[in-house]
Structures are given as structure tokens and as C-alpha cells.
N, C-alpha and C positions, 0 to 999 in steps of 0.2 A: 754461264749457267752450269749446273751440275752435269758432268760428262756421262754419268750412269743413267740419266733419265731417257728411257727409250719407249716407255708406254705410260698410260694414264695412272695405273696403280703405282708405278715408281715415282711419278710426279707427285701424287698425293702423299706418298710416304715421306718424300723430302720436305714437302710443305708442312706436314705434321711435325716432323723433327725440328724444323725451324720455327715452329709455332706461328705459321702464316695461313692456316686454313681459313680463319675468319676474314682475313684481308683478301684472300683469293676468292672466297665466296662473294664478298662485297664488290670486288672488281668485276667478276663475271656478271653479277646482277646489274651493275652500273653500265657496262658496255652493252649488254642485251637491251636495257632500257633506252640507251642512246640510239640503238639501231631500231627502236620501236618494235621489239620482238619480246612478247610475253614469255616469262619463264617462271614456272611454279616450283621453287625450291623449298624443301622442307625447313621448318623453323629450327629443328635440331639436326645438326650435320650428321649425315650418314653417307659415306663415300660411295657406296653402291647406288643409292637413290640420287645423289648429286650428279654423278656421271650419267646415269640412266636418263634423267630428266633433260640434261643437255643434249645427249645423243638423240633422243626422241625428237626434240625440237629441231635440231639440225637436219635430221632425216625428213621431217615434214616440210621444212623450208625448201630443201633440195627438190623434193618431189612435187610440192604444191605451189610454192611461192619462190621461184628461183631468183627473182630480182631482190627480194628481201634477204635471201640467203647470201647473195653477193654483197649486199649492203652490210650485213652482219660481219662478213670476213673483212670488209674495208674498215669498219668501226673498230673491230678488235685489232686490226693491223696484222693479220696473218701474213707472213712473208710469201710473196708469190712464188719464189724459187722452191719453197718447201711444198706449196700447194701443187705445183706442176709435177712433182715427183710421185704423186699418188696414182697408183695403177687403177684404172677404171675397170672395175669388175661389176659387182652389184651394188646398189645404192646403200644397203645396210653396212657393207664393209667400208665404203667411202665415208659414210657418216661416222663410223668408229674412228677412222683416221683423222677426219676433220675435227672431231671432238677433241682428240689428243692435241692437234695443232692449236686449237683455240685455247685449251687449258695451258698448254706450254707457253703460249704468248702472254696469257693473262698472268701466269706465274712469274714470267720475266719481268712484267711491269711491276708487280708487287715486290719482288726481290730487289729490283733496282731502286724503287721508292724507299724501301726499308734501309738499304745500304747507304744511300746518298742523302739521307735527311739529317 
């Protein structure tokens, strides 16, 4: 994957440059649905709203439905080694980092599917 991707905005920029935003959105929706987690994404893509909706859902799962949160991480296939490096501070900061890890993994899936088809 791209070496310069270190945050969510960088990831979305690379996805946009590679014209993979639609596929990324579809992959996120698919995996959230497979984890039985509702996600209300806007019809028209807006990066800020896209990330905000995912972050909000992750936060709520962490705080209110922890087993569903863990199931989502399993379905998305977030690498445990990356997840373990998150510094436990406050829930909102953890949700930000986990959102990035989810989007990073989803982008990897989309990129690999695109490259190897």
C-alpha cells in the first residue's frame, strides 16, 4: 500500500487519485452490513461526512455495544498487531484511530481487488 498514508485524509486523497472512492464506499457498506452494523452514509460522497459517520458509529459501538464492535473489527479484518498499538486515552481518540484502521484495511481490499482482477 501507499507508504505516505498515515491518516484518514491522506487515505481518502489516494483513493480519490486512484478513482476508488466509489469502491471504497461500497466495501465499507458491505462489511458493515456483514457485521450487522447499520451505517447511514450520504448518497453523494462527502469526505467529511463519510468519515464522521463511520467515526460516530465506531464510537457508539465501543461505548454501548462492545461485542458488536469486536465483531465489526473481525469482519473488516483489522490486523490485531495494529489494533494493539493504539494508546488508550479517551474513547473519542480511540474511535478516530480505529476509524482510520478500518478505512485503511477497506482501502487495501479495494486496491488489491482492483490490481489483481
